[in-house]
Structures are given as structure tokens and as C-alpha cells.
C-alpha angles and dihedrals in degrees: 000000000000110000130197095270091051090050093051091049090049095047100036110028102045098251115159119240121196121215114247112238100001146334134297109271126215099002128117129191120249128201121272110272096021111136122224121242102258091215095054115080118197113204133192096206143198124302114294097252091064097037093110090056092048087051088064089059091050091048092050091050092047092053089058094039108035093165093061119085117209118203112190123195132181119232121183111262112262123230124240104314096343103153097174098111093044094048091049092049095045093049093046094043089237099115127125129253091230123030128195104214143162103273093220087069092060102094093039095049090045091051089053092053094247098123136057118232112240098207094101092052091052091049093047101044110022104053093220135088119277090245093052093048095048090049085076089079129058111276101232088057096048089045089065089058096048120099133162094347099313139086121240104192149342121271119242118185136351138203122207120194130239139167118259116212128204096222096192090058090046090053092046090053093045094238115174105257091209088072090056097047110103089207087070092055128245124322119242127244089253091053090048091052091050089056090045093056090046097047110034117101124199128174125233090278093052095253113149116244096174133002138199101218144337112220093204098042126114107327095357115100145146088263090056093049090049090054091045090054093048095244106171114228102185137032114219093198099050098027090227130130116246101208094126096047121116093259094059092041090054090053092048090050092048092049091047089053090052091051091052094044093050094040102234097214092054093045090046090052090050090053092048090052099051099026109024121186113287092012116161115264090254091063112075133132088242094052089045091062090245099110125055101197131033122184111211144119140273092282085074089073091063090042091055091050093048102041109020108018093156094059117116101222142150136194124230140167125294112260117265132209098254137025108261095026117140117262117271136198138156129222139201131171145142138289143194115244139168116237122214109283094034114141092244085206127157089249091055091048092047091052093045095051091044093051095044094035135076099291098046096042091048089057097044109033099062090052097051097037093236128135120255119236095199104095094216089055092047090055092051110086088210091055095081143017106280090213088076094053094124090058091048091052089054089064089088091066100031122129129194131214111269109276100231133149087243094056094129093049091048091050092048093046093052094048092045088053090048092051092050092048090049090052091041087225097140141013124268089239092059094040097055090049091051091049091052092048090050098050109026100063090056090047089057090063089067101041136159093056130143131195114242116281110272094014110171094018125111115277108256091203096053124091125173113263117259114270 
């Protein structure tokens, strides 16, 4: 992670910063003091595999704005919180005007001074308050772009999580289909464990031949289970992290019990057998009829169609702590932002709001099987692939990771804890203390900071799309 001190050294003291994973593509340095052409918009765009689809958005915008020139470049996707490419571009005055970035990086990059707030552009060009304008996108997505009283981008897509079910295996095992019907709400952990004990098969040596679920596989993680159990991670009033509080300890203990009950080494060996590292996308333990449940996102719908179209499967809610609990899911996604040094021109703003707004999302989302974040697009049945309707419906209960300037450290701390619990190399009590000691001192460098008002609560502006 690059913290504030590193950033200041990089920007102010002439230190060199290499770009993680590759070099900046399509950008050239310009002399100090040179002004950008306000009608030329430089864009660091979407990942290369979907560049042709993004080009349709650019073409549609250009047809409406023939005097604006859009220059799109590809920059290698950054990891969680990796600001190397942005720091290099900002310092060298080679950055874009519009930047397609992981939304979880928003608060952290803003806290490091790498992004421009967009509030002034909204006030100048939209004729409504910032709050009213941003209410046009789902709240958990705009929350991730809010820092210190200002917004630092517009949310693009999102990706709720659900639990895929191999229905043929469920029938073979005689599992009550009512438990798998999302109309009946989510199953509880106890109900999931009952299925687990009924379904799992191990040979005489204890080697798994088929499994029910893997609570650390694909999109399942300790961080997800902490969110599902409502473990608070940050205190607005004290500006301290809460990673060593009883709620997080209880989740770590629960997860540790799951690891022991499932026998991590044997389950890890099972996964390596049926889905070895770097296996082709057609080779998974779920596709091989060896795994009953798989926790993942809407992209799995396209994966099923591409790699196992004959599978009889369904999608249901993630399991919840207690029978009768409300459904839960978490969501991530991407955003458009303006790095420091961007032109902040009307043309750049017009392109940004087109791309991230109704017209751009309606072009892009159906093609990439992602969920729109623009509410008008969500309500338009042509604004997204109808095959992912269950994941769209989950938007009403979706939560995001807390948008904090220590997002990368929080992510690292949770996955370090998960790895140690999987290996049973330390106690939950020690691990939550270590996580707190790792993240909280850095958090104090940014205080006072508050999470957005209503963070973690249902979005009052969001209604499910019409059937």
C-alpha cells in the first residue's frame, strides 16, 4: 500500500515510482504550464477484453458531441489500493481526464490527494444540488466515492453475490427444495450445516469426493462473513477501527470452527484435484458435479452459459446467521473519476456523466452482464441482461465495504487473518488484535473521518425494477 507520506515523497521530493504490472499506455508528457485542450478528453478505459464494448459508448457520445475528441488508453488494472500508476501519471502530468477505477479505491485515493472532487462540476453544470444529483445512483455505490464531505467520481457497475446450486446433485441427495427457493428467504448457517452433513462424501481415508460448500472459496471470505454478521469495522464517533471488538472476534471464532470442522487441508486438496491452479474456466469443482453450492457473482450466469450450458442449476440467497434473518449480499464495482491534473472541462464532465449515466450504462451493462448503478438504467428492462435478474433484485439489500482511507490495509488485514485461521497457525484472539494494530495507527493519520450518513442502511431512493 502507498500511504500519505509515500505519496508526498513521490509527488514532492522527486522520488521515482514504478507502475505495478506494466507501463502507462498512450500518454505523453507535456511541459509544465501547458494547458489541455478542453475539447479533448483523455480516458483510461475499461479492461482490454471489453474495450470493443466500451468503444460503443464512446461512439454514441461522439455522435451527440462531434466537437469533442475522446482519446482512450489502456492501463493495466491496479490491485486493491495500488496507486502506483496514478501517482506516476499525476507527478508526470500524464494522467487522464477520466479514469476507470475500482470503486473501493475511491476514499483511499481521495485521501491521498490523487483525485479531484466533482461537486463543483455538478453545481456548475447540473442546476441541482450535489445530493440531489448523486441520488440518481444507488447509495452504496456513491458511498464508496464519498470522502471528507465531497464526491470523487460517478459509480459505473456493481456485482452482488449469490449462491449457485447444482440442482441435480440436490435432487440426488434428497435435499428439501424449499430450503433452496429464494422466495422462502435465505437458509441459516444451521440449515446449511445440516445439508453439509447429509451431502458430503469422503472415502475411507477421509479424502473428499464431493462437498457441499467451501466458506473461503471464490467470493466467500472472512470479510464477507464479517459483513453478513454485522460486525462493525469503524467507529464514526471515535475514528478508530473496531477489528478487535467482540463482534469481530465472534466472527473469527466462528470461521475458525468452520475451518476445523471441514478440515482445511483435506478440502484444499479436494479443490486442487478438481480445480487445480490455472485450470481452464471449464474445469471447476462446481462444473464437475463435485460441489453443491458455489458463492459468486452475476458473471457466473454467463460462465454457466459458456462453459456448462447443460447444467441444471439455480441461484439463491447467501446463508445468514439465523433462520428468519433478512437476506444479505455485498457488492463492489467500478467508477469513473478525475485524477489530479485532469482538465475538469465541460467536455470531460459531459463524457463522464454520459458514460456513467443512463445512456452509457444502458449500452455497456447488458453486454458485460453486470448490474447498472444508475437508478434510471436499473429500472429500464433493456438496461441490463435479464438473465441476472436475481442479482439485480439483491441490490435492495446490498452492502459495500466501508469506504475508508485505509481500505487496502483493511482488506489485507482481513485476508491475512483468514489465511492464519485456515492454517490454524494462531488464535482468533491474537489475530483480531494484530489486525487492529495493523490498521488503526494508519487510520489515525486521517482522522477525523466519518463514514457517509446512512452507510450500511437500505437505499431510500432504490426500488426494485418492475417485473
